[in-house]
Structures are given as structure tokens and as C-alpha cells.
C-alpha positions in Angstrom: 106.5 48.2 118.1 110.3 49.8 118.0 109.7 50.7 122.1 113.3 49.4 123.4 114.9 51.8 121.2 114.5 54.3 123.7 114.0 52.8 127.0 116.9 50.5 127.2 120.2 52.2 126.7 123.1 51.9 128.9 122.9 54.2 132.4 126.9 55.0 131.9 127.3 57.6 134.4 125.6 61.3 135.2 126.1 63.6 132.4 124.6 66.7 132.2 122.5 67.6 128.9 123.5 71.4 128.3 121.6 74.0 126.7 118.2 72.4 128.1 116.8 75.6 129.4 114.4 76.0 131.6 113.8 74.0 134.7 110.9 72.9 136.7 111.6 75.5 139.5 112.4 78.5 136.8 109.3 80.5 135.7 107.4 77.9 136.5 105.2 80.0 138.7 102.3 82.6 137.7 102.6 86.3 138.9 101.0 85.1 142.2 103.3 82.1 143.1 101.6 79.4 142.1 102.8 76.4 139.7 102.0 76.4 136.4 104.0 74.9 134.1 104.6 71.1 133.9 108.2 69.4 132.4 107.6 66.2 130.6 111.2 64.2 129.2 111.6 61.4 126.9 115.1 60.3 126.3 114.8 60.0 122.3 117.3 62.8 120.8 116.8 65.8 119.1 113.9 65.6 117.3 112.4 66.2 113.8 109.1 68.7 113.5 106.1 66.7 113.1 103.1 66.8 114.7 101.0 64.3 112.4 99.2 62.4 115.0 99.0 59.7 113.2 102.4 58.7 112.5 104.4 56.2 115.2 107.7 57.8 114.2 106.4 61.4 114.5 107.8 64.2 117.1 103.9 64.3 118.4 104.3 60.4 118.9 107.8 60.4 120.1 107.4 62.8 122.9 103.4 62.3 123.3 101.8 65.4 123.3 100.1 64.6 120.4 97.5 63.7 122.9 97.2 67.0 124.3 96.2 68.2 120.8 94.0 65.7 119.4 91.6 63.5 121.2 90.4 59.7 121.3 86.1 59.5 121.2 87.1 57.2 124.9 90.0 57.1 127.1 90.3 53.1 127.6 92.9 52.0 130.9 95.4 49.1 129.9 96.6 49.3 134.0 92.8 48.0 134.4 92.0 46.7 131.1 88.5 45.1 131.9 87.3 48.6 133.0 84.6 50.2 131.4 85.4 53.1 128.7 85.2 56.7 129.6 83.6 58.8 127.3 85.8 61.6 126.1 84.7 63.4 122.7 82.2 60.6 122.2 79.4 60.1 125.2 79.3 56.5 124.5 79.5 53.8 122.0 77.7 50.6 121.2 78.8 47.6 120.2 76.8 45.2 117.9 76.5 41.7 119.7 78.9 40.1 117.1 81.3 43.1 117.6 81.5 44.1 113.9 80.1 47.3 113.6 80.3 50.1 116.3 77.6 53.4 116.8 79.4 56.3 118.9 77.7 59.1 120.1 79.7 62.5 119.5 79.3 65.7 122.0 77.8 68.3 121.1 79.7 70.9 123.3 83.6 70.3 121.8 85.4 72.9 119.5 88.6 72.6 117.9 91.2 75.3 118.6 90.5 77.5 115.7 87.3 78.1 117.0 84.8 75.7 114.7 82.8 72.9 116.3 83.7 69.3 116.5 81.2 67.5 114.2 80.0 63.5 113.8 81.3 64.8 109.9 85.0 65.0 111.6 84.6 61.7 112.8 83.6 60.0 110.0 86.5 61.8 107.9 89.1 60.9 110.6 88.2 57.2 110.5 87.6 57.3 106.4 91.0 58.5 106.2 92.3 55.9 108.4 90.9 53.6 106.5 91.8 54.7 103.1 95.5 55.3 103.9 97.2 51.5 104.9 100.2 54.5 106.3 97.8 55.7 109.2 96.4 52.5 109.9 98.6 51.7 112.2 96.6 48.7 113.8 95.9 47.1 110.2 91.7 47.3 111.4 90.0 45.8 108.8 87.3 48.9 108.3 84.4 48.3 105.8 82.4 51.6 106.0 81.9 54.9 108.1 78.9 56.3 108.2 77.5 59.9 109.8 73.8 60.5 110.7 73.2 63.8 112.7 75.5 63.2 115.9 75.9 59.2 115.7 78.9 57.6 113.2 78.7 54.2 112.8 82.1 51.8 111.8 81.5 48.6 110.5 84.3 46.2 110.1 85.1 42.8 107.7 85.6 40.8 110.9 84.4 40.4 114.7 86.7 43.5 116.3 86.1 42.1 120.0 90.0 42.3 120.8 90.4 45.5 118.7 87.8 47.9 120.6 90.8 49.9 122.8 92.4 50.2 119.5 89.7 51.5 117.6 87.6 54.0 119.8 90.3 55.0 122.5 93.9 55.0 120.0 92.3 57.0 116.9 93.2 60.4 117.1 90.0 62.5 116.0 91.2 65.4 113.1 89.1 68.3 111.9 87.7 67.7 108.6 88.2 71.4 107.1 92.1 71.4 108.0 93.1 67.4 106.6 90.8 67.6 103.4 93.0 69.8 102.1 95.9 68.0 103.5 97.4 66.5 99.9 99.5 62.8 101.6 98.4 62.5 104.8 100.9 59.8 105.3 103.9 62.2 105.5 102.7 65.6 105.7 104.3 67.2 109.0 101.2 69.1 110.0 102.9 72.3 110.4 100.1 74.2 112.6 98.0 71.6 114.3 94.6 72.0 115.0 92.7 69.5 117.3 90.3 69.1 119.9 92.2 68.9 122.8 92.9 71.3 125.9 96.4 72.2 124.9 98.0 74.4 121.3 101.4 74.2 119.8 103.1 77.3 121.1 106.7 76.4 119.7 109.0 74.2 118.6 112.7 73.0 118.5 114.7 69.9 117.9 115.2 69.5 121.9 112.2 71.3 123.3 108.5 71.6 122.3 105.9 73.8 124.4 102.4 73.5 124.6 100.4 76.3 126.1 96.6 75.7 127.7 93.6 76.6 125.1 91.9 79.5 126.6 88.3 78.8 125.9 86.5 76.5 123.9 87.1 73.3 125.6 84.3 70.9 126.5 85.4 69.8 129.5 87.3 72.1 132.8 90.6 72.8 131.4 93.9 71.6 133.0 95.1 73.7 135.7 98.3 73.1 134.0 98.9 75.8 131.6 102.3 75.5 129.8 103.5 71.7 129.0 107.0 71.5 128.3 108.3 68.1 126.6 112.2 68.0 126.4 113.9 65.4 124.2 117.1 64.3 126.2 120.0 62.9 124.4 119.7 59.2 126.6 118.7 57.6 128.8 121.0 58.6 131.1 120.7 63.0 130.9 116.7 61.9 130.9 117.6 60.6 134.2 120.6 62.9 135.6 117.2 66.0 135.1 114.6 64.0 137.0 117.0 63.7 139.5 117.4 67.4 139.7 114.3 67.8 139.5 114.6 69.4 135.9 112.1 67.2 134.7 109.0 65.9 135.9 107.3 63.4 134.3 109.5 60.7 132.1 109.2 57.3 131.0 112.7 56.0 131.1 114.6 52.9 132.0 116.7 53.5 135.3 118.8 50.5 136.0 119.8 51.7 140.0 116.5 53.8 140.6 116.3 54.4 144.2 120.0 55.6 144.3 119.7 57.6 141.4 116.2 59.1 140.9 114.4 58.0 145.1 117.0 59.0 146.8 117.7 62.1 145.5 114.2 63.3 146.6 112.7 60.5 148.7 109.1 62.9 149.6 108.5 63.7 145.7 110.1 61.2 143.5 108.1 58.7 142.5 108.0 55.7 140.3 105.1 53.7 139.2 105.5 50.9 136.8 101.9 48.7 136.7 101.9 45.8 135.0 99.8 45.5 131.5 98.6 43.1 129.2 101.8 42.8 127.2 104.9 40.4 128.4 108.5 40.2 127.8 110.3 37.1 127.1 112.6 34.7 125.4 111.7 33.5 122.1 113.1 30.7 120.4 113.2 29.5 116.5 111.3 26.6 116.5 112.3 25.7 113.2 116.1 25.2 114.0 116.9 21.7 115.5 117.0 20.9 118.4 114.8 23.7 119.8 111.8 22.4 117.7 111.4 19.7 120.2 108.9 21.2 123.0 110.4 19.2 125.5 113.7 21.3 125.1 111.9 24.6 125.3 109.6 23.3 128.4 113.3 22.3 130.1 115.1 25.9 129.1 112.0 27.2 130.9 112.1 25.6 134.3 115.4 26.6 134.4 115.6 30.5 133.8 115.3 32.3 136.7 112.6 35.2 136.8 113.5 36.7 139.7 117.0 37.1 139.2 116.1 39.2 135.8 113.2 41.2 137.4 115.6 42.1 140.4 119.1 42.3 138.4 118.4 43.4 134.5 115.2 45.5 135.5 116.3 47.5 138.7 113.2 45.4 140.4 110.2 47.5 138.6 110.6 47.9 135.5 109.4 44.7 133.5 106.8 43.8 136.6 107.8 40.2 137.5 105.0 37.2 135.8 104.6 34.4 138.0 101.6 32.1 135.9 102.8 29.7 134.0 100.3 30.6 131.7 102.2 34.0 131.2 99.5 36.2 131.4 100.5 38.9 134.6 99.2 39.8 138.0 97.0 41.7 138.6 96.0 42.7 134.7 95.7 38.9 133.3 94.3 37.4 137.2 90.9 36.7 135.6 91.5 35.4 132.0 94.1 32.4 134.0 92.0 29.1 132.6 91.0 26.9 135.9 93.4 24.2 134.5 96.6 26.4 135.5 95.1 28.8 138.1 97.7 29.3 140.7 100.6 27.8 138.8 103.6 29.6 139.2 106.7 28.8 137.7 110.1 27.7 139.9 113.4 27.2 138.7 113.8 23.5 138.9 117.2 21.9 137.6 116.8 18.4 138.8 113.1 18.4 137.2 115.1 19.8 133.3 117.1 17.1 133.6 114.5 14.6 133.6 112.4 15.9 131.6 115.6 16.4 128.9 116.7 12.7 129.3 112.8 10.9 129.6 112.5 12.9 126.1 115.8 11.3 124.9 118.5 13.6 125.7 121.5 13.0 126.6 124.5 14.1 128.3 128.3 13.4 127.9 129.1 14.9 131.4 128.2 18.0 131.9 127.4 18.4 128.5 123.9 18.1 126.7 123.2 16.2 123.7 120.5 16.3 121.5 119.0 12.8 120.6 121.2 12.3 117.2 124.4 12.9 120.0 125.1 16.3 118.7 125.7 19.1 122.2 123.1 21.5 122.4 124.1 25.1 121.8 122.6 28.0 121.1 122.9 31.9 120.3 121.4 34.5 122.5 121.0 37.6 120.7 120.0 41.3 121.4 121.2 45.0 120.4 124.3 46.2 122.3 122.5 48.9 123.5 119.9 46.9 125.4 121.3 47.2 128.5 118.7 45.3 130.5 118.0 43.2 127.7 121.7 42.1 127.6 122.4 41.8 131.5 118.8 39.3 130.9 120.5 37.3 128.5 124.0 36.8 130.6 121.5 35.4 133.1 120.0 33.3 130.5 123.2 32.1 129.8 124.0 31.0 133.1 121.0 29.2 133.8 120.9 27.1 130.6 125.0 25.9 131.9 122.9 24.1 134.9 121.7 21.9 132.2 124.5 21.7 129.8 123.5 24.2 127.1 126.2 26.2 125.7 125.2 29.8 125.5 127.5 32.3 123.2 125.1 36.5 123.5 125.7 38.3 120.9 125.6 42.0 120.6 123.9 43.0 117.7 123.6 45.9 116.0 119.9 47.7 116.6 118.7 47.6 113.0 120.3 44.2 112.2 118.6 42.4 114.5 115.3 43.6 113.6 115.3 42.4 110.3 116.9 39.2 111.9 113.9 38.8 114.2 111.7 39.3 111.8 112.9 37.5 109.6 113.7 34.4 111.4 117.1 34.7 111.8 117.9 33.8 115.4 118.3 30.9 117.8 116.5 32.8 121.0 116.1 36.6 121.8 114.2 38.7 124.1 111.4 41.1 122.6 108.2 42.3 123.4 104.5 40.9 122.4 102.0 43.3 121.2 99.3 44.0 124.2 95.5 44.9 124.6 92.3 44.7 126.4 92.9 41.0 126.7 95.3 38.2 126.6 94.9 38.1 122.5 97.7 40.2 121.9 100.0 38.5 123.7 99.3 35.0 122.2 98.8 36.1 119.2 102.3 37.5 118.4 103.8 34.6 120.0 101.7 31.5 118.0 99.5 33.0 115.2 100.0 30.6 112.0 98.3 33.3 109.9 101.7 35.5 110.6 103.9 32.3 109.6 106.3 33.2 107.3 109.2 31.3 105.7 113.0 31.8 107.4 114.2 34.9 105.7 110.4 36.5 104.6 110.0 39.1 107.1 107.0 38.6 109.6 107.2 42.1 111.5 103.5 41.6 113.1 104.7 38.5 115.2 105.5 35.0 115.2 108.8 35.3 115.2 109.4 31.7 116.3 108.3 30.5 113.0 105.6 28.1 115.7 103.5 26.0 113.5 101.0 25.1 115.8 96.8 25.0 114.0 95.3 24.2 117.5 96.3 27.6 118.7 95.7 29.5 115.5 92.5 27.9 115.3 91.7 28.9 119.5 92.7 32.5 118.3 90.5 32.7 115.4 87.5 31.2 117.4 88.7 34.0 120.6 88.4 36.8 118.0 85.4 35.8 116.0 83.0 34.8 119.5 79.8 36.4 120.5 79.8 35.1 123.9 82.3 34.8 127.0 81.6 31.1 127.3 83.8 30.7 123.6 86.0 33.2 124.6 86.8 31.3 127.4 87.2 28.1 126.0 89.7 29.3 123.2 91.6 31.3 126.1 91.7 28.1 127.8 92.9 25.9 125.0 96.1 28.8 123.8 97.0 28.4 127.4 97.4 24.8 127.2 99.3 25.4 124.2 101.4 28.1 125.4 102.8 26.0 128.8 103.3 22.7 127.0 104.4 23.8 123.3 106.6 26.5 125.0 107.0 28.8 121.9 108.2 31.7 124.2 109.9 31.3 127.7 107.8 34.4 129.5 109.8 36.3 132.0 108.3 39.9 133.1 105.3 42.4 132.1 105.3 45.6 129.8 104.8 48.7 132.0 102.6 51.9 131.2 104.0 53.8 133.9 106.6 56.3 134.6 108.8 58.7 137.0 107.6 61.7 137.9 108.1 64.4 141.1 105.1 65.6 143.4 106.5 68.6 144.6 104.7 70.9 141.9 102.3 69.0 140.7 100.0 66.1 142.9 97.2 63.7 141.2 99.2 61.5 140.0 98.1 57.9 139.3 99.5 55.1 141.5 98.4 52.1 143.3 96.0 53.7 145.3 94.4 55.2 142.4 95.2 53.4 139.0 92.9 55.4 137.3 95.1 55.3 134.2 98.6 54.9 132.2 101.2 57.2 133.8 103.1 57.2 130.8 103.1 60.8 129.1 103.4 59.1 125.8 99.9 57.1 125.8 96.4 58.8 125.0 96.0 58.5 128.7 98.2 61.4 129.3 95.5 64.1 128.5 93.5 62.7 131.7 96.5 62.5 133.9 97.2 66.4 133.2 93.8 67.0 133.7 94.0 65.1 137.2 96.8 67.4 138.0 96.7 70.4 140.8 99.3 72.2 142.2 101.1 71.3 145.0 99.7 72.6 148.2 96.4 73.5 146.6 
């Protein structure tokens, strides 16, 4: 999940991207004066043509247009993760009671953009393609078998998949067998001429702008009102924000440090930001193999003095990573239903004196204003994140100041991005701001931080998680129990254990939630998701993007 590569670049000043082509207000209307074009933007730099919907590195994934050409079986709403799935290419998905199999029924009125019908055989082919090609199996799903009969497809798994339902039925793009069966290596092919079941087809590609046209016929539901989608890849956050501010771009996912002044105030009636929290979080990972940070009392004390509200307001512009208040690390409202009875209503509060007492009770001492560990050594640490990630760098400076209040001397390392990824995955750091995985339940959050099955020696890469090398058999057992549970009572019990370990052992200090929101304009298009109608993620790179476009209508219509 290398998302931070494109959402946290410093916004230094007003730089306009030259040669970006038509704006939202030029050639965006039909002959009758109605709006027809939607301009989408991402701050990801020049793109290399690649329309492979399975590859997270492709231009189709980077800009998000893969989900307008290709579709999943179901739509899942990460803003309301407990809501039922919305039928899409499949009319229903029926899971076995132990979640080791799912039977999906494929709708009978969908066609590919070349006119051929979408069949259960296509769906089975797609899942077998993912099953048999490790490079396409993004979530490392343990597929056991895939079969089809009539209009039904049955997927079986080597282990229960309760925690991965949305990844399986709502995040796998379905492809046509008659096209992809001829592709020699689906993990490298750029899919030059994409054929999908979605409402749009590829019109043109340049490194700067990719244009999609709405299909003229054969789509299984009513065609969107948006006749053309133009995806522009701006050079950085600064250029993307400038384009949003002047109306050139109408929809983006980008971090805007001074969002009210730089974007919203430019057109208060139409410029909107919606950043709903989801079940994924950001915070300070601590390397639990390094003394004295192997002591949970020290980690808890650090958490007691880190000012989450300052980080939210100063580093995240008061919106981008919504504040996490619960001591469990679960964001509200997405995680409210999952907070165990023991921690209901318990919110984080800054408590410097309480932190100092916890430290001295655990054998730490003070030499003047300097905290020393039980062996008498001053407590110091290095906080590290990539130099260009401005929100994380600001967060680290706040943490540095906070920790000084309990006698910890911290330094901030502005790391090289590639080196940072490598060092974090290999456990070569003291403390770092990073995100967790996210999903339909809190499992992904706690699994990223505490899963002993991901535990690797320092120096050996663990890209899937447990970067702080946290070794707690109780947490690992609870994660396994949660994933394998066949009833809510067992899941509730396992989750209570996970939260207790997380709170008491503090392997990671939660600060903010992830978001799947957007900056957008209602000047030409209305129907966007917001607090009043949170029907799905607003982020243009999410599978929900197809549903968002389906909801849009020309302003004033």
C-alpha cells in the first residue's frame, strides 16, 4: 500500500501545470449547452500506458479509471463497512456458514464492450487467473477451487474468509475470457486495448491525460449522464490543487495542507471536501525489539503524551486523517460497533504527569529533565519518515516536542523514500509514522500491527505488516480465532482480546484514521457522496468510483 507516495508531497506554492489541455469549462458541454465531461485528476506525475486492471502499479490503477472499464461482482461501502453489499455484476453472493466458500449468481443482461455477453465462465476464468498467478493475487487470497455451472460461480478457500469478503467479491475486476485467455503473461501485459463490462471504453491515452467515452449500448444498467471522463495526472499535489482551485479539475484525492484558503474559499458554493474515516488508521509504530522500547510501560507513556488533536489540526489540515479518539485505535463512526465493552467511551487524553508516574513506577528515573531507563541510560530515539511527506514530517515534529515533556530526546530523520520503505519493512528503525491495512472489520488494523505470523527477524523484510516486530502469542491467537470464527460471539470475544493487548501493550500509537474521500466541485455535477448521503467512497481510485459516476447528474438538471 504505497499510497503515501502521492498524497503527502509538500504544497509549496501556486504552480500551474502547463499544457494540461481543456479545462472543466471548455468543450465540456453538448450542443444543447448541457454538461457532458467530468475532469478527474490525481497528483501522480506522467504515466506510462498500462491498462492492466490487476496491477496496482498500472496507470489504470494509479488514476482509478480501471473501475470505469472493468467491474467487480459487488459494491462494498467502506464508509459504512457493516452495510450489505450492493449487487453489481453479480445479483447475489451467498457465503457458507464457515466462510470457506461463496456462490455468486451472475446477472444475465451484462455485455462486454465488444458486444459479447458476460458469463459465469468469464467470472470463473477471472478468479482462476488470479488464483494461478501470484502477481495478480493482490490480497494473497487462499483460493482452493473455482467452478461454474449455469449462471453461478462457486469459489472455495483453504481457510475461512469472513474478514476478506469485500476483497474477494468487491475488489477483483472481472475480465473477458475470450480476450485474456490469449494473453501470455497477465502479470506484465499492458492490456493495450481494454475490453470491459463497465460503462466506459478507452478513447485515448497520453502520459498526461487518459480519456474514456461512455458506451453507446449494451451496458446492463442505465448509462451515466457523464459522457466523457478525462483523467489528468498532475505533476504533484501543488499542481493538482491549483487545478482544483481554478476549476480545471473537478474530482481528486489529494492532501491539501491549507484546504480552506487554497481550495474551498476559491468557490465556497461549489468546492467541497469530504474525508470520511474508514477502518484503517495511521500512527506511530515503535520498534519493540529495541531497548528500552521493548518495555510496554514506556510505549504506553509515549502514547499518553502524544497530542493527536495537534497532529490532526496542524499536520492533517483538520480533515485529511480524521482524529482517532478511542484508546482502542478504532475510528468513529466506522469502528464504533466493534469497540469492546471494556473500552466503550474511553478516549485518549494527554496526561504528562500520569505518563511520568507510569514511567517511574516501571523503574525509569529522572536525571534532571532527562528520562533514564532502568539501567541508567538516557532514553533517546530517532523518528523517521520520507522527506517529501509533509504531513508526516509535521507529525514527527509534534511528537518530538511531546516526548520532550517526559524527558525523551528525539531526533527527526528525513529519510529517502525508497530507503524508508526498505528499512521499515526490515525493522531497521526506532519509530515511524505509517498506515495500517484497512477492511470491512477491525481485523486488518490489528493484523497489520500485531500478527505474529508476520514476525520476521530484524533485517528480513516483512512487507505485509508487524513492522515493529511485536511478539505476543495472545494477539496472534486472537487474530486467528477472529478470522476462523463461525459466529458473532466468538468474533466478539477475539476482538475484545485484541483490543486489550493493543491498549495495554501499545505496539503502535494510533493518531488518525485513513479516509476514502475526495475534493470535488458541484459546479457542473451534483450527486456526490457526503455526510448526508454516504452511499460509498468518494475517492476516484476506489471501486466505488463507478457507482459515484452513476449517481452524478448535470448541475441544475
